[in-house]
FIZA-952721 format. One record per residue (C-alpha): residue in one letter; z, x, y. Coordinates in steps of 0.2 Angstrom, whole numbers, plus 5000, padded with zeros to 4 digits. Each point is the difference from the previous one (the first is absolute). Example, Ala and Ser with C-alpha at 12.3 -4.5 7.8 and 13.67 -1.06 7.14 Angstrom:
// residues 2
[node 'A'; [5039; 5062; 4978]]
[node 'S'; [4997; 5006; 5017]]
//
This chain:
// residues 326
[node 'M'; [5655; 4118; 4512]]
[node 'T'; [5013; 4996; 5013]]
[node 'A'; [5000; 5019; 5005]]
[node 'L'; [4981; 5000; 5002]]
[node 'M'; [5001; 4984; 5011]]
[node 'D'; [5013; 5009; 5011]]
[node 'M'; [4990; 5015; 5002]]
[node 'L'; [4984; 4991; 5006]]
[node 'T'; [5011; 4990; 5012]]
[node 'E'; [5007; 5016; 5007]]
[node 'M'; [4982; 5007; 5001]]
[node 'F'; [4989; 4985; 5006]]
[node 'G'; [5014; 4987; 5006]]
[node 'P'; [5002; 4983; 4993]]
[node 'M'; [4981; 4998; 4997]]
[node 'G'; [5001; 5015; 4989]]
[node 'P'; [4999; 4991; 4982]]
[node 'L'; [4987; 4988; 5008]]
[node 'L'; [4989; 5014; 5004]]
[node 'L'; [5003; 5009; 4983]]
[node 'V'; [4995; 4984; 4991]]
[node 'G'; [4985; 4998; 5012]]
[node 'A'; [4994; 5018; 4996]]
[node 'L'; [5002; 4998; 4982]]
[node 'G'; [4989; 4984; 5001]]
[node 'L'; [4986; 5009; 5009]]
[node 'L'; [5000; 5014; 4988]]
[node 'L'; [4998; 4988; 4986]]
[node 'V'; [4986; 4991; 5008]]
[node 'L'; [4991; 5015; 5005]]
[node 'A'; [5002; 5006; 4982]]
[node 'T'; [4994; 4984; 4993]]
[node 'L'; [4985; 4999; 5010]]
[node 'P'; [4990; 5013; 4992]]
[node 'M'; [5002; 4991; 4983]]
[node 'L'; [4995; 4984; 5007]]
[node 'L'; [4984; 5008; 5008]]
[node 'K'; [4995; 5009; 4984]]
[node 'K'; [5002; 4984; 4990]]
[node 'Q'; [4986; 4999; 4987]]
[node 'K'; [4990; 4985; 4998]]
[node 'D'; [4999; 4990; 4985]]
[node 'P'; [4984; 5003; 4990]]
[node 'L'; [4997; 4982; 4996]]
[node 'D'; [5002; 4995; 5020]]
[node 'R'; [4987; 5014; 5003]]
[node 'L'; [4989; 4992; 4988]]
[node 'R'; [5001; 4983; 5006]]
[node 'A'; [4997; 5007; 5018]]
[node 'E'; [4984; 5007; 4994]]
[node 'A'; [4994; 4985; 4990]]
[node 'H'; [5004; 4988; 5013]]
[node 'P'; [4999; 5008; 5017]]
[node 'P'; [5005; 4991; 5017]]
[node 'K'; [4985; 4989; 5007]]
[node 'D'; [4997; 4996; 5018]]
[node 'K'; [4996; 4983; 5008]]
[node 'E'; [4981; 5001; 4993]]
[node 'G'; [5005; 5003; 4983]]
[node 'K'; [4996; 5018; 4999]]
[node 'E'; [5011; 5014; 4994]]
[node 'A'; [5010; 5008; 5014]]
[node 'R'; [5010; 5015; 5000]]
[node 'L'; [5013; 5004; 5013]]
[node 'R'; [4999; 5017; 4997]]
[node 'T'; [4990; 5014; 4991]]
[node 'A'; [5009; 5013; 4989]]
[node 'S'; [4997; 5019; 5004]]
[node 'K'; [5005; 5015; 4989]]
[node 'K'; [5003; 5010; 5017]]
[node 'D'; [5012; 4989; 5008]]
[node 'K'; [5018; 5004; 4997]]
[node 'L'; [5007; 4983; 5006]]
[node 'E'; [4989; 4991; 4987]]
[node 'K'; [5014; 4998; 4988]]
[node 'Y'; [5011; 4993; 5013]]
[node 'A'; [4986; 4987; 5005]]
[node 'D'; [5010; 4985; 4993]]
[node 'F'; [5015; 5005; 5011]]
[node 'L'; [4990; 5006; 5016]]
[node 'E'; [4987; 4985; 5000]]
[node 'P'; [5001; 4982; 5003]]
[node 'K'; [4996; 4989; 4985]]
[node 'N'; [4993; 4986; 5012]]
[node 'A'; [4981; 5002; 5003]]
[node 'E'; [5002; 4992; 5018]]
[node 'E'; [5015; 5012; 5005]]
[node 'Y'; [4990; 5014; 4993]]
[node 'S'; [4985; 4996; 5009]]
[node 'A'; [5009; 4997; 5016]]
[node 'I'; [5008; 5017; 5001]]
[node 'Q'; [4984; 5008; 4993]]
[node 'L'; [4990; 4992; 5016]]
[node 'K'; [5014; 5006; 5011]]
[node 'L'; [4998; 5018; 4994]]
[node 'L'; [4981; 4998; 5002]]
[node 'Q'; [5002; 4995; 5017]]
[node 'A'; [5012; 5015; 5004]]
[node 'G'; [4986; 5013; 4993]]
[node 'Y'; [5008; 5002; 4983]]
[node 'R'; [4985; 4997; 4987]]
[node 'S'; [5007; 5008; 4985]]
[node 'K'; [5000; 4989; 4984]]
[node 'N'; [5020; 5007; 4998]]
[node 'A'; [5004; 4996; 5019]]
[node 'V'; [5011; 4984; 4994]]
[node 'R'; [5009; 5010; 4987]]
[node 'T'; [5003; 5015; 5012]]
[node 'F'; [5006; 4988; 5014]]
[node 'H'; [5013; 4992; 4989]]
[node 'F'; [5006; 5017; 4993]]
[node 'A'; [5002; 5007; 5019]]
[node 'Q'; [5011; 4983; 5003]]
[node 'F'; [5011; 5003; 4984]]
[node 'A'; [5001; 5019; 5003]]
[node 'L'; [5005; 4999; 5018]]
[node 'G'; [5013; 4985; 4997]]
[node 'A'; [5008; 5009; 4985]]
[node 'G'; [5001; 5016; 5012]]
[node 'G'; [5007; 4991; 5014]]
[node 'L'; [5013; 4992; 4989]]
[node 'I'; [5005; 5018; 4994]]
[node 'L'; [5001; 5007; 5017]]
[node 'G'; [5010; 4984; 5006]]
[node 'V'; [5012; 5003; 4985]]
[node 'L'; [5002; 5019; 5005]]
[node 'Y'; [5003; 4995; 5018]]
[node 'A'; [5012; 4987; 4996]]
[node 'L'; [5011; 5013; 4989]]
[node 'L'; [4999; 5013; 5015]]
[node 'L'; [5006; 4986; 5012]]
[node 'Q'; [5013; 4996; 4989]]
[node 'V'; [5007; 5017; 4999]]
[node 'T'; [4998; 5003; 5019]]
[node 'Q'; [5005; 4984; 5006]]
[node 'D'; [5008; 4982; 4995]]
[node 'P'; [4985; 4988; 5001]]
[node 'S'; [5002; 4982; 4996]]
[node 'A'; [4992; 4991; 4985]]
[node 'Q'; [4986; 4993; 5011]]
[node 'Q'; [4996; 5017; 5007]]
[node 'M'; [4999; 5007; 4982]]
[node 'I'; [4989; 4986; 4995]]
[node 'L'; [4988; 5002; 5015]]
[node 'S'; [5000; 5019; 4998]]
[node 'I'; [4992; 4998; 4982]]
[node 'V'; [4989; 4986; 5002]]
[node 'I'; [4992; 5003; 5016]]
[node 'P'; [4992; 5017; 4994]]
[node 'G'; [4993; 4992; 4985]]
[node 'A'; [4993; 4986; 5010]]
[node 'V'; [4991; 5012; 5012]]
[node 'G'; [4993; 5009; 4986]]
[node 'Y'; [4994; 4985; 4991]]
[node 'M'; [4992; 4993; 5015]]
[node 'A'; [4993; 5016; 5007]]
[node 'P'; [4983; 5000; 4989]]
[node 'K'; [4997; 4982; 5006]]
[node 'Y'; [5001; 5004; 5017]]
[node 'W'; [4990; 5016; 4999]]
[node 'V'; [4986; 4989; 4991]]
[node 'T'; [5001; 4987; 5013]]
[node 'R'; [4999; 5012; 5015]]
[node 'R'; [4984; 5008; 4991]]
[node 'Q'; [4993; 4983; 4998]]
[node 'Q'; [5002; 4996; 5018]]
[node 'A'; [4993; 5017; 5007]]
[node 'R'; [4986; 4999; 4988]]
[node 'Q'; [4994; 4982; 5005]]
[node 'E'; [5002; 5007; 5019]]
[node 'E'; [4988; 5014; 4996]]
[node 'I'; [4988; 4987; 4993]]
[node 'I'; [5002; 4989; 5014]]
[node 'N'; [4996; 5013; 5014]]
[node 'G'; [4986; 5008; 4990]]
[node 'F'; [4991; 4983; 4995]]
[node 'P'; [4990; 4997; 5016]]
[node 'D'; [4993; 5017; 5000]]
[node 'S'; [4995; 4999; 4982]]
[node 'L'; [4991; 4983; 5003]]
[node 'D'; [4990; 5008; 5014]]
[node 'M'; [4995; 5014; 4990]]
[node 'M'; [4995; 4988; 4985]]
[node 'L'; [4990; 4990; 5011]]
[node 'V'; [4990; 5016; 5006]]
[node 'C'; [4997; 5005; 4982]]
[node 'V'; [4994; 4982; 4995]]
[node 'E'; [4989; 4998; 5015]]
[node 'A'; [4993; 5018; 4997]]
[node 'G'; [4993; 4993; 4983]]
[node 'Q'; [5015; 5005; 4987]]
[node 'S'; [5006; 4987; 4988]]
[node 'L'; [5017; 4994; 5001]]
[node 'D'; [5006; 5012; 4986]]
[node 'Q'; [4992; 5015; 5008]]
[node 'A'; [5009; 4995; 5017]]
[node 'I'; [5016; 4998; 4992]]
[node 'L'; [4999; 5016; 4991]]
[node 'R'; [4994; 5010; 5018]]
[node 'V'; [5014; 4991; 5009]]
[node 'A'; [5014; 5006; 4987]]
[node 'K'; [4993; 5018; 5003]]
[node 'E'; [5000; 5000; 5019]]
[node 'I'; [5016; 4991; 5004]]
[node 'R'; [5010; 5010; 4986]]
[node 'S'; [5007; 5014; 5012]]
[node 'G'; [5006; 4986; 5012]]
[node 'F'; [5006; 4986; 4989]]
[node 'P'; [5002; 5006; 4982]]
[node 'A'; [5008; 4983; 4994]]
[node 'L'; [4985; 4991; 5005]]
[node 'A'; [4988; 5012; 4994]]
[node 'D'; [5008; 4999; 4982]]
[node 'E'; [4998; 4981; 5000]]
[node 'F'; [4981; 5001; 5003]]
[node 'D'; [4998; 5014; 4989]]
[node 'T'; [5009; 4990; 4987]]
[node 'V'; [4988; 4985; 5005]]
[node 'S'; [4985; 5011; 4998]]
[node 'Q'; [5005; 5008; 4983]]
[node 'E'; [5003; 4982; 4992]]
[node 'M'; [4983; 4994; 5006]]
[node 'K'; [4992; 5014; 4992]]
[node 'A'; [5009; 4997; 4984]]
[node 'G'; [4992; 4984; 5000]]
[node 'K'; [5014; 4988; 5005]]
[node 'D'; [4997; 4983; 5009]]
[node 'R'; [4998; 5004; 5019]]
[node 'V'; [5011; 4984; 5003]]
[node 'S'; [5014; 5005; 4989]]
[node 'V'; [4999; 5018; 5007]]
[node 'L'; [5002; 4994; 5019]]
[node 'R'; [5014; 4987; 4995]]
[node 'D'; [5009; 5014; 4991]]
[node 'M'; [4999; 5011; 5016]]
[node 'S'; [5007; 4986; 5010]]
[node 'E'; [5016; 4999; 4988]]
[node 'R'; [5002; 5019; 5000]]
[node 'C'; [4999; 5001; 5020]]
[node 'G'; [5011; 4985; 5003]]
[node 'V'; [4993; 5000; 5017]]
[node 'P'; [4994; 4983; 5009]]
[node 'D'; [4985; 5008; 5008]]
[node 'V'; [4993; 5007; 4984]]
[node 'A'; [5002; 4984; 4990]]
[node 'S'; [4989; 4991; 5014]]
[node 'F'; [4989; 5014; 4998]]
[node 'V'; [4998; 4997; 4982]]
[node 'T'; [4998; 4981; 5003]]
[node 'V'; [4986; 5003; 5011]]
[node 'L'; [4990; 5011; 4989]]
[node 'I'; [5004; 4988; 4985]]
[node 'Q'; [4993; 4984; 5011]]
[node 'S'; [4986; 5012; 5007]]
[node 'A'; [4994; 5003; 4982]]
[node 'S'; [5002; 4983; 4993]]
[node 'F'; [4990; 4992; 5014]]
[node 'G'; [4987; 5013; 5001]]
[node 'T'; [5002; 5005; 5019]]
[node 'S'; [4998; 5017; 5007]]
[node 'I'; [5014; 5012; 4997]]
[node 'A'; [4996; 5010; 5016]]
[node 'E'; [5002; 4984; 5011]]
[node 'A'; [5016; 4996; 4991]]
[node 'L'; [5006; 5018; 5002]]
[node 'R'; [4995; 5000; 5018]]
[node 'V'; [5009; 4984; 5005]]
[node 'F'; [5016; 5006; 4989]]
[node 'S'; [5001; 5018; 5008]]
[node 'A'; [4999; 4992; 5017]]
[node 'E'; [5015; 4989; 4996]]
[node 'M'; [5010; 5014; 4993]]
[node 'R'; [4997; 5010; 5015]]
[node 'D'; [5007; 4986; 5011]]
[node 'K'; [5015; 4997; 4989]]
[node 'R'; [5003; 5019; 5002]]
[node 'V'; [5000; 4999; 5018]]
[node 'M'; [5011; 4986; 4999]]
[node 'R'; [5013; 5009; 4990]]
[node 'A'; [4999; 5015; 5013]]
[node 'E'; [5003; 4988; 5015]]
[node 'E'; [5015; 4992; 4990]]
[node 'K'; [5008; 5016; 4997]]
[node 'A'; [4997; 5006; 5018]]
[node 'N'; [5007; 4983; 5007]]
[node 'T'; [5016; 5003; 4990]]
[node 'L'; [5002; 5017; 5006]]
[node 'P'; [5008; 4997; 5017]]
[node 'T'; [5014; 4990; 4991]]
[node 'K'; [5003; 5013; 4988]]
[node 'M'; [5000; 5014; 5015]]
[node 'T'; [5014; 4988; 5009]]
[node 'L'; [5015; 5006; 4992]]
[node 'A'; [4994; 5019; 5000]]
[node 'T'; [4997; 4999; 5018]]
[node 'M'; [5015; 4994; 5005]]
[node 'M'; [5010; 5011; 4989]]
[node 'L'; [4991; 5016; 5005]]
[node 'T'; [4994; 4996; 5018]]
[node 'V'; [5014; 4990; 5008]]
[node 'P'; [5014; 5011; 4996]]
[node 'P'; [4992; 5016; 5008]]
[node 'L'; [4993; 4990; 5014]]
[node 'L'; [5019; 4994; 5004]]
[node 'V'; [5007; 5017; 4999]]
[node 'I'; [4987; 5007; 5012]]
[node 'L'; [5003; 4986; 5013]]
[node 'V'; [5018; 4996; 4997]]
[node 'G'; [5006; 5017; 4996]]
[node 'P'; [5000; 5008; 5019]]
[node 'S'; [5009; 4986; 5007]]
[node 'V'; [5013; 5000; 4987]]
[node 'Y'; [5002; 5018; 5002]]
[node 'R'; [5002; 4998; 5019]]
[node 'I'; [5012; 4987; 4998]]
[node 'A'; [5011; 5009; 4988]]
[node 'Q'; [5000; 5015; 5012]]
[node 'T'; [5005; 4989; 5015]]
[node 'L'; [5014; 4993; 4990]]
[node 'S'; [5006; 5017; 4994]]
[node 'G'; [5000; 5006; 5018]]
[node 'Q'; [5009; 4985; 5006]]
[node 'S'; [5013; 5002; 4987]]
[node 'T'; [5002; 5019; 5005]]
[node 'G'; [5001; 4996; 5019]]
[node 'F'; [5014; 4989; 4996]]
//
């Protein structure tokens, strides 16, 4: 044992035994994970869950997930999905707003976090071992080289989903005024609201596919017989855009009070156009401030070289001539 410790110290320095213990612990964890993931459920617990399924606030049976024989991650559902219904609904809504509508999206998201986090830790351990061989790093450097890749791998899926959510919401905001104008034309031409929504979804798909998908989903749910108010509110939640929420409120109020949908669409579409112009003016007003630094860095130095360069050159020549004359 002493000989092994001496050999590790000679190869990896004073941190050699500690690195060996850490590597063995990581290998044991990786070897134990498959057994934990493949853990079979107790048949009695399964029977109890089927006999007494969870219920929502209204007392109806509610299941957080639906089993699928084709899903390879189904057997890891207890490990990859949150047990709390509110937490599950929150992450599911965020994935819906990012455009991931699959019923296994939550499971896939958590699996990506786990896989990338574990992969980052393994890469960090390998880099730490290589750093130990080539250099003599401190304990803090070793810990950071292991933890940072794992943290980056774990946070990468969340960052990607957040960016997708923001990009999709921006696309919906940009295309919403045009879709309202087209819907107004369809309604004034004599089409019903359902037909107008279906036509708008078809026409704007080439320019704004995310908004077209939302309108198409609304049309299909209405055809299936779902209540229009529930369909519109679901659309507002899926989009997560204040303009769409206001539009849904206008349609619901128009249907409740019996006012003309065409008139409500005309007023609301005019307001959306004004808001789009205001957003464009706001971006235009911030442009000079953003261009100030670029103008100073890219314009002022060449201008100084052009204006001051000849004078500096002549002064240098004069000084060199005087020094030669002396």
